[in-house]
C-alpha positions in Angstrom: 62.2 120.8 113.1 58.5 122.4 113.1 56.3 121.5 110.2 55.8 124.5 107.5 52.5 126.4 107.8 50.0 124.9 105.1 48.6 127.2 102.5 45.1 127.8 102.1 43.1 129.4 99.2 39.7 130.7 99.8 37.1 130.4 97.1 33.9 131.9 97.0 31.9 134.4 94.5 30.8 136.6 97.5 33.5 138.9 99.0 31.5 139.2 102.4 31.6 135.8 102.5 35.5 135.5 102.0 36.3 138.2 104.6 34.0 136.4 106.8 36.1 132.9 106.5 39.7 134.8 107.1 38.5 136.3 110.2 36.0 133.4 111.5 39.4 131.6 113.0 42.9 132.0 114.0 44.2 130.3 111.0 48.0 131.0 111.8 47.3 129.4 115.2 46.1 126.4 113.9 49.0 126.0 111.9 47.6 127.7 108.3 48.4 130.6 106.2 45.9 132.2 103.7 48.0 132.5 100.3 45.0 134.1 98.5 41.4 134.0 97.5 39.4 133.8 94.3 35.9 135.2 93.1 35.2 132.5 90.3 36.3 129.0 89.0 38.6 130.4 86.5 40.4 132.4 88.9 40.6 129.5 91.7 42.3 127.2 88.8 45.1 129.6 88.2 45.7 130.0 91.9 45.9 126.7 92.5 48.5 126.0 89.8 50.2 129.0 91.3 50.2 128.1 94.9 49.7 124.7 95.2 47.8 125.0 98.3 47.4 122.2 100.7 43.8 123.3 101.6 41.0 124.8 99.4 37.8 125.9 101.0 35.5 126.0 97.9 32.2 127.2 97.0 30.2 124.7 94.9 28.1 127.2 92.8 30.6 130.0 91.1 30.5 131.7 87.6 32.6 130.4 85.2 33.5 127.1 86.8 31.5 125.0 89.1 33.3 123.9 92.2 32.7 120.1 91.4 34.0 120.7 87.8 37.2 122.5 89.3 38.0 119.5 91.5 37.7 117.3 88.8 40.0 119.2 86.6 42.8 120.0 88.8 42.5 116.3 90.1 43.2 115.3 86.5 46.3 117.5 86.6 47.7 115.9 89.7 46.6 118.2 92.3 46.8 116.5 95.7 45.4 119.2 98.1 42.5 119.0 100.3 39.2 120.5 99.7 36.4 121.6 102.2 33.3 122.4 100.2 31.3 125.5 101.1 27.5 125.6 100.1 24.5 127.5 100.9 22.1 124.3 99.1 21.1 121.4 100.7 21.4 119.5 97.6 23.7 116.2 99.0 24.4 115.2 95.2 26.8 118.2 95.3 28.2 117.1 98.3 28.6 113.3 96.9 30.3 114.4 93.6 32.8 116.4 95.7 33.4 113.8 98.0 34.1 111.3 95.2 36.8 113.6 93.9 38.2 113.8 97.1 36.8 116.5 99.3 37.3 116.0 102.9 34.4 117.8 104.4 30.8 119.4 103.2 30.0 122.3 105.2 26.8 124.4 104.9 26.5 128.2 105.0 26.4 130.0 107.4 29.7 128.5 108.4 29.7 127.4 112.1 33.0 128.5 113.6 33.6 124.9 115.8 32.6 123.1 112.9 35.3 124.9 110.7 38.1 124.5 113.3 37.2 120.7 113.7 37.1 120.3 109.8 40.6 122.3 109.4 42.3 120.3 112.2 41.3 116.9 110.7 42.8 118.2 107.3 45.9 119.3 109.2 46.5 116.0 111.1 45.9 114.2 107.6 48.6 116.3 105.6 50.8 115.9 108.8 50.5 112.0 108.3 50.9 112.2 104.6 54.4 114.6 105.1 55.7 112.0 107.8 55.0 108.9 105.2 56.5 110.9 102.5 59.7 112.1 104.4 60.0 108.4 105.6 59.8 107.0 102.1 62.3 109.7 100.9 65.0 108.6 103.7 64.2 104.9 102.9 64.7 105.3 99.3 67.9 107.5 100.0 69.5 104.7 102.0 68.3 102.0 99.5 69.9 104.0 96.6 73.4 104.2 98.3 73.2 100.6 99.4 72.7 100.0 95.5 75.7 102.4 94.5 77.7 100.7 97.0 77.3 97.3 95.9 77.8 98.3 92.4 81.1 100.0 93.1 82.4 97.2 95.7 81.7 94.6 93.1 79.2 92.6 95.1 76.7 90.3 93.2 75.0 92.1 90.3 71.2 91.6 91.1 68.9 91.2 88.2 66.0 91.5 90.0 66.7 95.1 91.1 65.2 98.0 88.5 68.4 100.1 88.3 66.2 102.5 86.3 64.6 103.7 89.5 68.0 104.7 90.8 68.7 106.6 87.5 71.1 104.2 86.5 70.4 104.3 82.9 73.4 106.0 81.4 75.3 104.7 78.4 78.8 105.5 80.2 79.9 105.4 83.8 83.3 106.0 85.4 84.6 106.4 88.9 86.2 109.1 90.9 88.0 109.3 94.3 89.1 112.4 95.8 90.9 113.7 99.2 92.5 116.8 100.0 95.9 117.5 98.2 97.3 118.5 101.5 97.6 115.1 103.8 94.8 114.6 106.1 93.3 118.2 105.5 90.5 118.7 102.8 89.0 122.5 102.7 86.9 122.1 99.6 84.6 119.3 98.5 84.7 118.4 95.2 81.4 117.0 95.0 80.0 120.0 95.8 82.2 121.8 92.9 80.5 119.2 90.6 76.7 119.6 92.0 76.9 123.3 90.7 76.7 122.0 87.2 75.0 118.8 87.9 72.5 118.1 85.1 69.1 117.5 86.6 70.7 116.3 89.9 71.2 113.2 87.9 74.6 113.3 86.3 76.7 111.6 89.5 76.3 110.2 92.6 78.7 110.7 95.8 79.0 108.4 98.4 81.8 107.5 101.0 83.1 104.0 101.2 85.8 103.5 104.1 86.5 107.2 104.7 86.9 107.7 101.0 85.0 110.1 99.0 83.8 108.2 95.8 81.9 109.6 92.8 80.2 107.8 90.2 79.9 110.0 87.0 76.7 108.9 85.0 76.3 109.8 81.3 78.5 111.8 78.7 77.3 115.2 80.3 78.9 113.9 83.4 82.1 113.1 81.9 82.6 116.0 79.7 82.2 118.1 82.7 85.2 116.2 84.8 87.1 116.4 81.7 86.7 120.3 81.8 88.2 120.3 85.5 91.0 118.2 84.3 91.9 121.2 81.9 92.5 123.3 84.8 95.1 120.7 86.3 96.7 120.3 82.8 97.1 124.3 82.5 98.2 124.5 86.3 95.9 125.3 89.1 96.1 128.4 90.8 97.4 128.4 94.2 94.8 128.3 97.1 92.0 128.2 94.8 89.4 125.1 95.5 90.7 122.9 92.9 94.4 123.4 94.2 93.0 121.8 97.7 92.0 118.4 95.9 93.6 115.6 94.9 91.9 113.2 92.2 92.5 109.5 91.0 89.9 108.3 88.1 89.5 104.8 86.7 88.7 104.1 82.8 85.3 104.8 81.6 82.7 101.7 81.2 79.7 100.9 79.4 78.3 98.2 81.8 76.6 98.5 85.2 79.1 95.3 86.3 82.1 97.0 85.1 81.8 100.1 87.6 83.7 97.7 90.2 86.7 97.6 87.8 86.8 101.4 87.4 86.8 101.9 91.3 89.4 99.2 91.8 91.9 101.4 89.5 90.8 104.6 91.5 91.6 102.6 94.5 94.9 101.7 93.5 95.8 104.8 92.3 95.1 106.4 95.4 97.6 104.1 97.1 100.4 104.9 94.8 100.1 108.9 95.6 103.3 108.3 97.2 105.1 108.4 93.6 103.3 111.6 92.4 105.7 114.4 91.5 105.5 117.8 93.0 102.2 119.9 92.8 100.7 116.8 90.9 96.7 116.8 91.6 95.6 113.9 89.4 96.4 110.3 88.6 94.5 108.4 85.8 94.5 104.4 84.6 97.3 105.6 82.1 99.7 106.3 85.1 99.6 102.9 86.5 103.1 100.9 85.7 103.3 98.1 83.3 102.6 94.9 85.1 104.9 93.0 82.4 107.8 95.2 83.8 109.5 93.7 86.9 110.1 96.3 89.6 112.8 96.4 92.1 113.7 93.7 94.4 113.6 95.5 97.7 116.4 93.1 99.3 119.4 93.6 101.0 121.8 93.2 98.2 119.7 95.9 96.4 120.3 98.5 99.2 123.8 97.4 99.5 124.4 98.0 95.7 122.8 101.4 96.1 124.6 102.9 98.7 127.8 101.5 97.6 127.4 103.1 94.0 126.0 106.4 95.6 129.0 106.3 98.6 131.3 106.2 95.6 130.3 109.3 93.7 130.3 111.1 96.8 133.8 110.4 97.3 134.5 111.8 93.9 132.3 114.6 94.4 130.1 113.6 91.2 127.0 115.3 91.9 125.8 114.5 88.3 126.1 110.4 89.0 124.4 111.1 92.3 121.4 112.9 90.6 121.0 110.1 87.9 121.5 107.1 90.6 118.6 108.8 92.6 116.6 109.4 89.4 117.1 105.4 88.5 116.2 104.7 92.2 112.9 106.8 91.8 112.0 104.7 88.2 112.7 101.5 89.6 110.8 102.1 92.8 107.9 103.4 90.7 107.6 100.0 89.0 107.6 98.2 92.6 104.5 96.6 93.7 105.6 96.5 97.7 103.9 98.3 100.3 104.9 102.3 100.8 106.2 101.6 104.1 108.1 98.8 103.0 109.7 101.2 100.1 110.6 103.7 103.1 112.3 101.0 105.1 114.4 100.1 102.2 115.5 103.8 101.6 116.2 104.3 105.3 118.5 101.5 104.8 120.5 103.0 101.8 120.6 106.1 103.6 121.9 104.5 106.8 124.4 102.4 105.0 125.8 105.8 103.6 126.2 107.5 106.9 127.8 104.5 108.3 130.4 104.2 105.6 131.0 108.0 105.4 131.6 108.2 109.2 133.9 105.0 108.9 135.8 106.8 106.1 136.1 110.1 107.3 136.3 110.1 111.0 138.0 113.2 111.3 135.1 115.2 109.5 132.7 116.8 112.0 129.5 115.9 109.8 126.5 117.1 111.3 124.1 114.0 110.9 121.0 113.7 112.9 120.5 110.8 115.1 119.4 107.6 113.4 116.1 107.6 115.3 115.3 111.0 113.8 116.6 110.1 110.4 113.8 106.8 110.4 111.1 109.1 111.8 111.7 111.9 108.9 111.6 109.3 106.3 108.6 107.6 107.6 106.7 110.6 107.9 107.3 112.0 104.6 104.2 111.7 102.4 105.9 111.5 98.8 109.1 109.8 97.2 110.1 113.1 95.8 110.3 114.5 99.5 112.7 111.5 100.7 115.0 111.9 97.7 115.4 115.7 97.9 116.3 115.0 101.4 118.9 112.6 100.0 120.3 115.1 98.0 120.6 117.7 100.4 122.2 115.4 102.7 124.8 114.1 100.1 125.6 117.5 99.1 126.3 118.5 102.9 128.4 115.2 103.0 130.4 116.5 100.0 131.0 120.1 101.2 132.4 118.7 104.5 134.7 116.3 103.3 136.6 118.6 101.5 134.8 120.0 98.1 133.8 123.7 99.5 133.6 125.1 96.0 130.8 124.8 93.7 132.0 127.0 90.8 132.6 124.4 88.6 129.0 122.7 88.7 127.6 126.1 88.9 129.2 127.0 85.5 127.9 123.8 84.2 124.2 125.0 85.3 124.9 128.5 83.4 126.1 126.4 80.4 122.7 124.1 80.6 120.7 127.2 80.8 122.2 128.9 78.0 121.8 126.2 75.7 118.4 125.1 76.8 116.5 127.9 77.3 113.7 127.1 74.9 112.8 124.6 77.4 110.4 124.9 80.0 113.2 125.0 82.6 112.0 125.3 86.0 114.3 125.0 89.2 112.4 121.9 90.1 113.4 120.1 87.3 116.7 121.5 86.7 118.1 121.2 90.4 117.9 116.9 90.4 119.8 116.9 87.3 122.8 118.4 89.3 122.3 117.2 92.6 120.7 120.0 94.4 117.5 120.7 96.2 115.4 123.4 94.3 115.1 125.6 97.3 119.0 125.4 97.9 120.0 126.0 94.0 117.4 129.0 94.2 119.7 130.7 97.1 123.0 129.7 95.3 121.7 131.3 91.9 121.0 134.4 93.8 124.2 134.6 95.4 126.1 133.7 92.3 124.6 136.1 89.9 122.8 138.7 91.9 119.8 137.8 90.5 116.8 135.3 90.7 116.7 132.3 88.5 113.7 133.1 86.7 115.1 136.5 85.9 118.1 135.2 84.5 116.2 132.9 82.5 113.8 135.5 81.2 116.9 137.7 80.3 119.0 134.9 78.3 115.5 134.3 76.4 114.9 138.1 75.6 118.8 138.5 74.5 118.3 135.7 72.1 114.7 137.0 70.9 116.3 140.4 70.3 119.1 138.7 67.7 116.3 136.8 66.2 114.3 140.1 65.7 117.5 141.7 64.1 118.9 138.9 62.1 115.7 137.1 60.9 112.2 137.7 59.0 110.5 135.3 61.8 107.1 136.7 63.1 107.1 137.5 66.7 104.8 134.6 67.8 107.3 132.3 65.9 110.2 134.1 67.9 108.3 133.7 71.0 107.8 129.9 70.7 111.5 129.5 69.5 113.2 131.3 72.9 110.5 129.4 75.3 107.5 131.3 75.6 104.5 129.5 74.6 102.1 132.6 75.5 103.2 135.3 73.0 101.2 137.7 75.3 103.6 136.8 78.1 106.4 137.1 75.7 105.3 140.7 75.0 105.4 141.6 78.5 108.8 140.0 79.2 110.3 141.8 76.3 108.8 145.4 76.9 109.7 145.0 80.8 113.6 144.2 79.6 114.0 146.2 76.5 111.5 149.0 77.4 109.9 148.5 73.9 107.6 145.7 72.2 109.4 143.5 70.2 107.5 145.1 66.9 108.9 148.6 67.9 112.3 147.0 68.7 112.4 145.7 65.0 111.0 148.9 63.6 113.6 150.9 65.5 116.6 148.6 63.9 
């Protein structure tokens, strides 16, 4: 990468001298760019503050502020650029003062072209070396900073000899966050880049990569508050395909001591390894979601697999979808408390399903049940990323068995579903939560619902809720927002929209017409 041109400021009280210097040599070809010119010391002082030039060509005797005084003043203010002094006087006491303040050369007027070129090139080499050293130091500090952060997060020996203040580690509170793509092995947005937009002075967090995992160390209350704001979006539900919708997060507890940062990281790591137990569309896991260590999880031995397979097979034979759903829910809860590796859990689940398959084929040899080959079943279960996906597959397969071995009617169970909706419409009902209660996959239940009622699940639910709302508007003095909450709509504006869509009038107009 080429070095940028070095800015040059020309300062002389005679315009003809300034013009002569500008055209005496080819500045651009030598790696310089003239950024401005000044006719006196005060103008020069302002322009140095404005442009921070790398080189100033400065006449010593000028109105308002002598050149030597100007150099002394800007040096006090921290200016590090170079000076080439120009003077028509042979009083070398000025030169000594100028050189004392860091001027690189002292040239007498009229300026000799070759002498100016040699002086300018020498300044350029000096600036280039300084830039190279600054870049090297910056890279070294960057690597050292990453190493220090990495040691703290991984819990390596805390080093009292390190001045952690130099690395921006003086916050009263810290928290570790890990993230990856919500879709397995795919990440379209970088959560660290999103945080960087609101990074307080570029010092509120540090992003590093450990074992190919993205790790963020939040530093200070500002960073923790900004992160909490992000979590609110997840609590309220993320917009589909939005940047936050593409990210999965885990975060550990906040800590107040540098030596405790490793503990926050360990919690993040445990949570990330337990992503298998997340529910559908879940984007965040926190320390509070870890299972209680005092509660014993399921023992994944053969006896346990046999017990589950026998119970589920009994429910299949009696067409008891509700008990199948409860058994799968119980299995999910017990596996959540299990401390085994995920692949061990998948093998346990595969064992249960294979036993049910073999018992079904043995008990109903004449039924043409379209089971997949064992190898395909194993590959499917091992390839699933979440537990809920495996249990949904179980639910679909058990429903297929029930339908194949003789109970082809779903009328009775569907009546139960309608009854449940009619008596629980005030709850936040969704197909995803309703379907497992009756042993269905949410997608299948949605199709079945449309076939049986001629409308979608959501439309039917809205119809039930608005019918009840109309009764309450007619028979009670409840306020509209109270009725909205009572029939299951948390957002009163959304309730207004649904009511007007179905009844063609607003709730207030409906009550007024009555």
